[in-house]
N, C-alpha and C positions, 0 to 999 in steps of 0.2 A: 898460149896459156887458157885453159877452160874458163869461160866467162862465169861459172859457177863459183868459181874462187873469190870473186868479187863480191859476191851476195854473203861472205861468211862475215860474222861479227870480228870486231877487232881482235878479241881474245883468241878467238878459233884462229884467225890468220896467223896471230901471233904463236900459238901452238904449232901449228903447221910449219911455221919458219923454223922454230926450236928443234922440232923433230927432224928437219932436213928434208921435209917433204916437198918444200918450194924455198927458194931464196928470197930476201929481201929484195934484191934488184929485179928477180923476174916478176915479183908481185907489184913492185913499184912501177915499173916498166909498163906492166899490163894496166895498172890503175890509171897511169898518166895517158896512155893511149885512149882507154875507155873515157876517160874526162875530156880530152881534147875532142873526141869525136861528138860528146854530147853537150858541150858547153854552149855552142852557138842556139841550141834548143833550150836549154835550162838556164845559161847564164849565171851559174853557181860562183865561178870563179873570176876574179879581175885580175890575178897575174898566177902565172907558173913558175916552179922552181925546177924545171927537169933536170938540169946540169947538176945543180946543188943537191936536189933530192936523190938522184942516183949515186953521187958520192957519198951521202949519207948512208944509203943502203948498202953500199960497199962495204963501208967502215962496219956496219952493223953485222953483215955477214962475216966478216973477220973476226969479229969480237965473240960472236955466237959460235963460230968453229974453234975458238980456242977455249970454249966454254964459261964464257963471261956473259952469262945472260943477266941482264939488268932487271927484268920483270916480264910480266906477261905482254908489253906493248913493244917489246924490242924488235926492231926492224919492220913496224907497221907503218905503211903510209896514209897520211892523213893532211888534210888541208886545215888552215884556222881563220878566223874571223879577222878584217882588216883593219881593225883598231888595236890590234895586240902587235906591240913592237917587236921586229927583228933586227938586230945589231947590223948596220951598213946596208940595210935593204929598205926600198921604199914602202911605207904604211900611208894609205890614202885615207881612211876613214871615209871612204866612198864619197869624198869632196874634191871640189876644184881647190879650195884654199890650201889643202895639205896635199895636193897632188903628187907633189915633188917631194914630200918630207921623208926624211932619213933620220932615223935615231942612232945614237951611238951604243945603246944597249938593248939587250934582250928584254921582254918583259917578263916579270917572275913566272908567270905560266908557262912561257915558251920555254924558259929554263927548266922548269919541271919536266915538260914533255921531251926536251932534248936528253935530261938526264936519265929519263926512263927508256931512251933509245928510240923514239918516235922519228920517223922520216916524215919531214914536212914537205908537201907538195906544192903548196900555193897558198895565196891569200884568197879568202871568200867574200864575195859580194855582201853587202850590206845596207840598210836603210844609212842614208847620209846622217853621220856623226850620232848614229845609233839612236836618233830622235824620230822614230816612226816605225809603224807596224805592218806595212803593206811591201817594203821592199822594192817600191817602183821609183828606181833611182834617175834624176835628170841628168846624171853625169855618166853612168854605166849601165843605164838600161834596167828594165824590170826583171826580177829573177821569177821563174815560172816555176809552180808547184809540180812535182813529178806525178802527182795522183791526177791532175787535170790540168794542163798547161795553160788554160785560161784564167785559173784561179791565182789568187795570190799566196805565197809560200808561208804568210806571217813573217813578222820582221821584230826587233832589227837585225836579228842574226838569220835572215831568209836564205843567204848563200850557202850558210853552215846547214842549215836544215834540209834544204833541196840537194846539195851535194851528197849528203849521207843516205837520204832516200832513195837517191838514183844510183847508189853505189859508186859515186865519184869520189868518195872519201870514206874510210872504213869507220871513221868517229870524227868528232870536232869538238873544237871549243867555240861557244857565244858567250856574249855577256847580256846583263839582265839588270835593267833599271826599273822597268814597269812591267815587265814579262816576256823580255826579248830572247830569252832561252826557251821559255816554256810554251811561248804563242807559236813560234814556227815549230817546234817540237810537235806540238798537238796537231797542227794543220798539216804537217808532213808525217804523220804517224810514227815519230819517234819517241825515245826517252829522253828528257832533258831535266838536268838538276840545278838548280839555283841553290848552292850551300848557304849556310849560315853567314851573314855578314861578317867578315873577318877572317873565314876560315881559309880562304884562297887570297893570297896577296893579290893587289892591282898595281903594283909598281908597273910601269910601262904599258898600261891601258888607257888611251885617251879616254879621259872622264867624260861623261855626260851629266851625272849629279852626283856629287862626292859622296854622299850620305846614302844613296839608294844603289849604287852600282855595285854588280857582283860578276865574277867569272864561273863559268861551269862547264860540264860536258854536255855534248848533244850527240847521243849513241843509237846503235840499232837494238841494245836490250840494255837491261839493268846491269847484268855482269859489267859490259864496257863501262858503263857510268861509274861504277863502282872502281875500276880499275883506273879510269881516266882521273876521278878525283884522288887518288892514292898518288897519283904523279904529280899534281899541281898543289894539293893541299900543303899548308904549313906558313910560318911565321916568316915575313921579310921586313926589316927595321926600316926598308925605305918606303914602306906605306903605312901611314899613319892610323890608317883604320885597322890593319893587320892585327890579329889577336894570337897571342902566345898561348895555344892551348894545345894538348897532345892529339895527334893525327891518329884515328882509329884504323882497324884492320877493316876495310870496307868491304871486301871481297868475302871475307870471312862470316859477315853479318847477314848475308843472303840465306833465304830459306823458302820452303814451301808449306810450312804449318802455320797455319791463323789460329791455332788454339791458345786461348787466353788474351789475344789482343782485344783492345777497346777502341772501336773506331767512334770518333766523334763526327756529328753532322749538326751543320748550322743551317737551319731552313730559312730564316729570314733575310739573308742576304745571299747565300751561295746556292739557293735553288729558287730563287726569285726570279721572274723575267728571263725566263732560260728556254732554248729551243727545245720542243717537247721530245724529239728522239735523242737528243744528247742526254735530256734528264734521265730518259727510259734507261739508257745504256748505263750512265753512272749509278742509278740506283740498282741496275742488274749487278753490278759489279759488287756493291755494297753487300746484296742479297747474298751472292756467291761466297763473299768472306764469311757471312754468318753462318751460312751452309757448311763452311770449313772448320768453324769453332770459334770464329770471333763475335764480340758482343757490340752493340751498337747503343751510343748515349748521346742524347741530344745536349747540345751546349748552346749558349747564348752569348753573342759579342754585340752588343747593341750599338757600341761606338763604330761598328763597320759602316753604320749609317754615313759617316764623316769622311770614310776612306776615299771616295774618288777626288773630292776637293782637297783633301790634305795631300794625296799623291801629285795632284797636278800643281798645288800652291808650291810644294816643296821641289818637284822636279824642275818645272819651268822657271823658277826663282835661280835655282843653281845653275841650270843651264845657260840661261841669260847671262849670269855673272862670268862663266866661263868664255862666252863668245861676245862679250861685250864690246870689246874693241874691235873685232871684225864686223860687227853691226854698224859700227860709226864708219869704218874705214874701206869696208869691202862687202856691204850689204848685197849688191847685184850678184854675187859670186856664191850666194846660197841658193839652193832649190827653194822654189816660191813656199812649199809647205813647210820647211824648215826655218824660213826666214820669218813667216808668219808666227811661227810657234816660240822663238827666240824673242821677237819684239813683243809677242804677247805677255812674255814672262817678264819684260821689265815693267810691267803695269802694276805688277803685284808690290803691296808696301811692306816696309819691315814688320809692321804690325800684322799684316796678313801672313807672312812668313813665321813669326813667331807664335802666332796662334795655331797656326797648322803643326807645329812641332808640340804644343800642348795637347792638340787632338792626337797626334801620333803617339805621345807617351801613354792617352788614355786606352788607344788600340792597341800598344804592346802590353799593358797590364791586362788588358780584359783577355787577349790569348793567351798569356801566361796562364791566367786562372784556369782557363776552358783546358789548356793542356795539361794542368796538375790532375784533372779526372780522367784523360783519356790518352792513349799512346799516340795517337794522330787524329789529324783531321782530314775528312775526305769531301773533295767538292768537284764540280765540273771545272775543266782549265780553262774552255771558252764557252761561253754562253750563246754564241752564234757560230754558224759555219764559215768557211773562208768565201769572201766573195769574188767576183770577177775583177781582174787586173783593171785598176783606173777607177774602180768604184769608190766612193767615200762612204756609202752606206753598206749596212749587212741587214739581211733578211731575218727578223724575229717572228717566227709564227706568222707569217704573212703581214709583218709590218716592218717600214724601213727605219732603222736605228742607226745613229753614228757609229761610224767603223772603230775609231779610235778609242772613243769610250766605252764602247762594248768590249772590245778586245783585251783592254786593261782592266777590266772591272773586276774579274775574280783573281787575276795574277799580281795585281799592284798592292794589296795588303801585304804580301809576304816580303814585299821590298820596304815597305814602311815599319815592318817589325824586324826585318833581318832573319827572319826564320826560314830554316831550309824548307824548300818546296819541290817536288818532282811531279813532273808529268809521265804518265804512261797510257800506252794505246787502250781505249776502251771498246774499240769497235769501229763500224762504217756506218755512216749516214750519208745517202745519196752517192755512193761511192768515194767519199771523202773521210779521212780519219777524224775521230774524236777523241779528245784527250781527257784523261781523269787526273786531277791534282793530288797528292798528298802532301799534307803540311805537318811539319814535327816541330818538336822542341829545340831550342838553341844548341846548336852544336851536337845535335842527335841525329846524323845522318845516317847511322847504321839502322835505326829502326824505320826511318823513311824509304831507304833502300829495301830493307826487308820487306816491308808492305808491297812496295812496287815489284819485287820478285815474286810476292805469292800472286799477285793478280796476273802478272805477265805468264805464270806457271799453268793458268787457265786457257791460255791463248786465245783472248778476247778477239783477236783479228783474224783468226781462223787460217792463219797461214797466207792471208792476203799481202800483195807487194805492191808498191807503185808502179803502174804501167810504164814510166819512163824509166829505163835502166834495168828492167826485169828481164 
């Protein structure tokens, strides 16, 4: 099978299958062979489901031949992050402690993909327990960025980002507690959507921080993200944070006209201490939207000054509560970086945590006020570029800055507020992708995706693709 087919988007691949130009079995077999051949170099997969995936593909072909097409992703092969449970199959969380864990149930999001007819090819590498942003795993090894294998792919969903960018998966699911969908999507040149908190049920996803966790798509383009969200969105009573609100028609919301859009820009936080070229590329896309009919309005969110402390106080406290017993009984089985963070989380007092929730409420209120005057807020996704694997710092205009603090600085606020946030490619900086972030109103993923599709239609990447897999 021509390798060019693997470069297709998920919805393009689905259309070819449904037209009979290729079978799901043929496409799945080709993708698996490609993924196996690259995995030593990229290290995106921790496990493959070759036989099960081909059986799912055969079933998809039979259903499609009978005229029973479940949707645009029916028969399309893809891997998923290894903290999403699949019934009677191992889910490791990229950890030693859960290295042999087997769930009795599929995650809600996995059920959504299966109901959409997706073929699941395997489980994708991640930062241990999803608490990290470089995906340098002590248990499964580092994931390599397909744009430059010496660079980190971002995390914690780094395997998902690297797999999609190198055509080892047509699309994927990631999870996001402080940016873990958007960070690797930005670093790997992808579209990544963190939906509104409660839009996608989290039953069957191993938690990092209960009140901050999200599940969402990581894709080659906005249309794929819309189709993926359509498949996984919806209420599930088994998740106490799931919200029973109508699911939109996300694919129908996409468009190319910016006429009448009002774009919010928050200068004091989102454009402070940013890589010069990243800022230039993001502002260029804002200018492009204006040239196509959008208006820009400055917004102010003063409480963002407290967002970094609030995010860490919340996430570390909740994560440490989840892992408390293992910290007591199996501390040496954690990776060093994860153990340090979980131990740090135990130092926060109840007063610290509750004060963080008060700050969080203020941040939410100010975002709601700002978004009452604009359609979306646009910002850089990351203020710095991906560093070399093993580095704890990133370069900010010639100065070393802490990597974790920098990578989550612009993404964390949308976890605190629960607002939908999308990253789309905005261009290249030194041969590496730069992401632009679109933040919207609660449960208004349609507008966020529409703005993303408008930006994408201008082809900011100029057709560039990651060298590995290209």
